[in-house]
C-alpha positions in Angstrom: -91.6 64.0 68.6 -92.4 61.1 66.2 -95.8 60.5 67.1 -98.7 62.7 67.2 -100.2 63.0 70.7 -103.4 64.3 71.6 -103.7 67.3 74.0 -105.8 66.3 76.9 -107.8 68.8 79.1 -105.2 68.1 82.0 -102.3 68.3 79.6 -103.4 71.9 78.3 -103.7 73.0 81.7 -100.2 71.9 82.6 -98.7 73.3 80.0 -100.4 76.5 80.8 -98.7 76.4 84.3 -95.8 76.2 82.6 -96.0 79.7 80.9 -97.2 81.1 84.4 -94.3 80.0 86.3 -92.3 76.9 87.2 -91.9 74.9 90.2 -89.4 76.3 93.0 -85.9 75.3 92.2 -83.9 73.5 94.9 -80.0 73.7 95.7 -77.4 75.7 96.6 -76.1 77.6 93.4 -78.0 80.6 94.1 -76.7 81.2 97.4 -73.5 81.6 96.0 -74.4 84.0 93.5 -76.9 86.2 95.8 -73.8 86.7 97.8 -72.0 87.9 95.2 -74.9 90.2 93.5 -75.7 91.7 97.1 -72.8 92.2 99.1 -73.4 93.3 102.8 -72.2 96.7 102.1 -74.9 97.2 99.4 -77.6 95.9 101.4 -77.1 97.8 104.2 -77.7 101.1 102.2 -80.5 99.6 100.4 -82.3 99.0 103.6 -81.8 103.0 104.7 -82.9 103.9 101.1 -86.0 101.6 101.5 -87.1 103.3 104.4 -87.4 106.7 102.5 -88.1 105.8 99.0 -91.5 105.6 97.7 -93.0 102.1 98.1 -93.5 99.8 95.1 -96.3 97.4 94.9 -95.1 93.8 95.3 -94.6 91.7 92.3 -96.1 88.6 93.7 -99.1 90.4 95.1 -100.2 91.1 91.3 -103.5 89.3 90.3 -103.8 88.1 86.9 -101.4 89.4 84.2 -99.7 86.1 83.8 -98.6 86.8 80.6 -96.8 90.0 81.2 -95.3 88.7 84.5 -93.8 85.7 83.0 -92.3 87.7 80.0 -90.9 90.1 82.5 -89.1 87.1 84.7 -87.9 85.9 81.2 -86.2 89.1 80.3 -84.8 89.6 83.7 -83.0 86.1 83.5 -81.9 86.8 80.0 -81.7 90.6 79.0 -80.8 89.5 75.3 -84.5 88.4 74.7 -85.0 92.1 73.8 -87.8 93.5 76.0 -91.3 93.5 76.5 -94.4 95.2 74.5 -97.3 95.3 76.9 -100.9 96.3 75.3 -104.4 96.5 77.1 -107.0 97.9 78.4 -106.5 101.2 80.4 -106.7 100.6 84.2 -105.3 97.4 84.2 -102.0 97.9 86.3 -99.8 97.6 83.3 -97.5 100.5 84.8 -97.7 99.0 88.5 -96.7 95.5 87.2 -93.5 97.0 85.4 -92.7 99.3 88.2 -92.9 96.2 90.7 -89.9 94.7 89.1 -87.6 96.9 90.7 -87.6 94.6 93.7 -86.6 91.6 91.5 -83.7 93.1 89.6 -80.3 91.8 90.7 -77.3 94.0 91.5 -74.6 94.6 89.1 -70.9 95.8 89.2 -70.2 99.1 87.9 -67.3 101.6 87.9 -67.8 103.9 90.8 -69.4 107.4 89.7 -69.6 106.6 86.1 -72.6 108.0 84.6 -72.7 105.6 81.9 -73.3 102.5 84.5 -70.0 101.2 82.6 -68.8 97.6 83.1 -65.4 97.4 84.9 -64.5 94.2 83.2 -66.5 94.3 79.7 -64.8 96.9 77.1 -68.3 96.8 75.0 -70.0 98.1 78.2 -67.7 100.9 79.0 -67.9 104.7 78.4 -65.1 106.4 76.5 -63.2 107.6 79.6 -63.7 104.5 81.4 -62.4 102.6 78.3 -59.2 104.5 78.0 -58.4 103.9 81.7 -59.0 100.2 81.1 -56.7 100.0 78.1 -54.1 102.0 80.2 -54.3 99.1 82.9 -55.4 102.2 85.5 -57.1 100.6 88.6 -60.9 101.2 88.6 -62.9 101.7 91.7 -66.2 99.5 91.6 -69.4 99.2 93.3 -72.6 97.1 93.4 -75.9 98.8 92.4 -79.1 97.5 91.4 -80.0 97.5 87.8 -81.6 100.8 86.9 -85.2 101.3 85.7 -85.5 104.4 83.8 -89.0 106.3 82.8 -88.9 107.8 79.3 -91.8 110.6 79.8 -93.6 111.2 76.6 -92.7 115.1 76.6 -88.9 114.2 76.7 -86.9 116.3 74.6 -84.2 114.6 72.3 -81.3 116.2 74.2 -82.7 115.1 77.2 -82.9 111.4 75.9 -79.6 111.3 73.8 -77.6 113.6 76.3 -76.3 117.2 75.1 -73.6 120.1 75.8 -73.1 120.6 79.8 -74.1 124.4 79.8 -73.2 124.5 83.5 -69.4 123.6 82.5 -69.5 125.9 79.4 -70.5 129.0 81.2 -68.2 128.6 84.3 -65.4 127.0 82.8 -65.6 128.2 79.0 -65.0 124.5 78.0 -67.1 121.9 76.1 -68.5 118.7 77.8 -71.0 116.1 77.3 -73.9 116.0 79.9 -75.5 112.2 79.9 -79.1 111.8 79.0 -81.6 108.8 79.9 -80.1 106.6 77.5 -76.8 106.5 79.3 -78.4 106.1 82.6 -80.4 102.9 81.2 -77.2 101.4 80.0 -77.3 97.8 81.3 -80.9 98.5 83.0 -84.4 98.8 81.7 -85.9 101.8 79.9 -89.6 101.9 80.4 -91.9 104.1 78.0 -95.6 104.2 79.1 -97.9 104.9 76.4 -95.1 104.0 73.8 -97.9 104.2 71.0 -98.2 107.8 71.7 -94.3 108.6 71.6 -93.0 111.3 69.2 -91.7 109.9 66.2 -88.3 111.5 66.5 -87.9 109.7 69.8 -89.1 106.7 68.3 -86.1 106.8 65.7 -83.6 107.2 68.6 -84.9 104.4 70.2 -84.7 102.3 67.1 -81.0 103.4 66.7 -80.0 102.7 70.3 -82.2 99.3 70.5 -80.4 98.2 67.2 -77.0 98.8 67.8 -76.6 99.1 71.3 -74.8 102.3 71.1 -75.8 105.9 71.5 -74.0 108.5 69.1 -74.2 112.1 69.6 -72.9 114.7 67.2 -73.9 118.2 68.1 -72.7 121.7 69.1 -69.1 120.5 68.4 -69.4 117.3 70.9 -68.9 114.0 69.2 -69.4 110.7 71.6 -70.3 107.4 71.2 -71.3 105.7 74.4 -73.1 102.1 75.2 -76.7 102.3 75.6 -77.8 98.5 76.1 -81.0 98.3 77.7 -84.1 96.0 78.0 -87.1 98.2 76.3 -90.5 97.7 78.1 -93.3 99.7 76.3 -97.0 99.5 77.5 -100.0 101.3 75.9 -104.0 101.1 75.2 -104.4 99.6 71.6 -107.5 102.2 71.2 -105.0 104.8 71.3 -103.2 103.6 68.2 -100.8 101.2 67.0 -96.9 101.1 67.1 -94.7 101.8 63.9 -93.7 98.1 62.6 -90.2 98.9 62.9 -90.5 99.7 66.7 -92.9 96.7 67.4 -90.3 94.4 65.9 -87.7 95.5 68.3 -89.5 94.2 71.3 -88.4 90.6 71.8 -91.8 89.7 73.5 -95.5 91.0 73.2 -97.9 90.4 76.1 -101.7 91.1 76.0 -103.4 92.3 78.9 -107.3 92.0 79.6 -109.6 93.6 82.3 -110.5 90.9 84.9 -114.1 89.6 84.5 -114.7 87.4 87.4 -116.5 89.8 90.3 -114.3 87.8 93.0 -111.2 88.7 91.5 -112.1 92.4 90.8 -113.1 92.4 94.5 -109.8 90.9 95.7 -107.8 93.4 93.5 -109.6 96.5 95.0 -109.2 95.4 98.5 -105.4 94.2 98.0 -104.9 97.8 96.4 -106.7 99.6 99.4 -104.7 97.8 101.7 -101.4 98.7 100.1 -102.4 102.5 99.9 -103.6 102.3 103.5 -99.9 100.9 104.9 -97.7 100.0 102.2 -95.0 98.8 104.8 -97.4 96.4 106.3 -98.5 95.1 103.3 -95.2 95.0 101.6 -94.1 93.0 104.8 -96.7 90.5 104.2 -95.6 89.4 100.7 -91.7 89.6 101.8 -91.3 85.8 101.9 -92.8 85.2 98.6 -91.0 88.1 97.2 -87.6 86.4 98.4 -88.6 83.1 96.8 -88.9 84.5 93.3 -85.9 86.6 93.7 -84.0 83.4 94.6 -85.4 81.3 92.0 -84.4 84.3 89.2 -81.1 84.5 90.7 -80.3 80.6 90.2 -82.0 80.8 86.9 -79.6 83.6 86.0 -76.7 81.5 87.0 -78.0 78.3 85.4 -78.6 79.9 82.1 -75.0 79.6 80.3 -75.2 75.8 81.0 -78.7 75.3 79.3 -78.5 73.7 76.1 -81.2 73.4 73.1 -81.2 70.1 71.2 -80.6 70.5 67.5 -83.9 68.9 66.9 -86.1 71.7 68.7 -83.9 74.4 67.1 -85.0 73.0 63.8 -88.6 72.8 65.0 -88.5 76.5 66.3 -87.1 77.8 62.6 -89.6 75.8 60.8 -92.7 76.9 63.3 -91.2 80.6 62.3 -91.2 79.7 58.5 -94.6 78.4 58.5 -95.9 81.4 60.1 -93.9 83.4 57.3 -92.2 85.8 60.2 -89.7 88.2 58.1 -86.3 88.0 59.2 -84.6 85.9 61.8 -85.3 87.9 64.9 -88.4 85.5 65.7 -86.1 82.4 65.7 -83.6 84.2 68.0 -85.9 85.5 70.5 -87.8 82.3 70.8 -84.9 80.3 71.3 -83.3 82.5 73.9 -86.7 82.8 75.7 -86.9 79.1 75.6 -83.5 78.8 77.1 -84.5 81.3 80.0 -87.8 79.3 80.3 -85.7 76.1 81.0 -83.2 77.7 83.6 -86.4 79.1 85.4 -87.5 75.6 85.7 -84.0 74.6 86.8 -83.3 72.3 83.8 -80.1 72.3 81.7 -81.9 70.9 78.5 -84.8 72.9 76.8 -88.0 70.7 76.3 -91.3 71.2 74.1 -93.0 72.8 77.0 -90.3 75.3 77.5 -90.9 76.2 73.9 -94.8 76.3 74.1 -94.6 78.8 77.3 -92.9 81.4 75.1 -93.5 80.7 71.6 -96.9 83.0 71.5 -95.0 85.7 73.4 -92.4 85.7 70.9 -93.9 85.8 67.5 -97.5 86.9 67.6 -96.6 90.5 67.2 -94.4 89.5 64.1 -97.1 88.1 61.9 -99.3 91.3 61.2 -99.1 91.9 57.5 -102.1 94.2 56.7 -101.6 97.5 58.8 -105.2 97.7 59.4 -105.3 94.0 61.0 -105.0 93.6 64.7 -102.4 91.6 66.5 -103.4 87.8 66.8 -103.9 86.6 70.3 -101.8 83.4 69.9 -103.9 81.0 68.4 -102.7 80.9 65.0 -99.1 80.3 66.5 -100.0 77.7 68.9 -101.9 75.8 65.9 -98.5 75.7 63.9 -96.6 75.1 67.0 -98.9 72.0 67.7 -98.4 70.8 63.8 -94.6 71.0 63.8 -93.9 69.5 67.2 -96.5 66.7 66.6 -99.2 67.5 69.0 -103.0 67.7 68.1 -105.3 70.3 69.8 -108.6 69.5 70.7 
């Protein structure tokens, strides 16, 4: 913007609403995509599975936690954003919110019965066996499955995470074979680490390697294998229990902060809603089905629209200027902010990124990249917003 404009109270509230979610998108583009992602053969099986699976709290029923919910939707729209780190008080429902994302995750096409969730069309997302068959032009049987959400327990061993030798085949057949681990299962999906700030250092190193390269390399017991491990990394934790290593913190695309609800009315509503869900999960979920379907359709349309979204050069330059003035190390902040702005525009149903789109994501993308002093706490975003306002030509009241 060429001229500086003053933020009015209404303008600030409007921009905040941008970051909490956009208006519903109209159109028919998503209908075709949904049919592709959710074929009838899959939906029938999922209905049977839903009747026996452990019920998940509905995403749209969660009260508060707007930052976390918005960041999660952006990562579903564009997994290249790089995941979310959620820090907040204990007992605020961080894990509940993350696990509620399973209802929103789209279906993807995989090679049937492949433990690495290999893509049938992208060689960069294929396991070694599938890649060999693909290069030999052999037919690949495929199926549609929902994106995986894999939990990484704090007590997991490195063998379970990376994979190891298949003991059963070694004893029964006398052959060496690889047994895939959690990183193989999380390929093209979500890897969730609760209390990530308490994770053992050797597992942190494994996550760093895989998150940086998108591949998991295993060299042990005479086995040498390299398979794709591209996943959305979601971590949660309580800052009172310790901070993350800077190397791991920087790998998260977004950083959301959760605080305990203070208003008595909201606290009572949370308790009532949770009690109703625990009493009759099926009826509770049925009451939110329409809202859930609405969010799913909106996210599906946004994923389809994302490749067409453009970022004007003026906004690209301003994003980089914001990162430079904040003294952000490296260029990951520029990349993540640009990608998240495109996802925000797609969620809004627009093909062009605007200032409001950048405003809605800039704090989430940059606040955890500012800390230079290891003893300092992560800024809540006020410093990022001040620099954003200066660079983009706004004045805060």
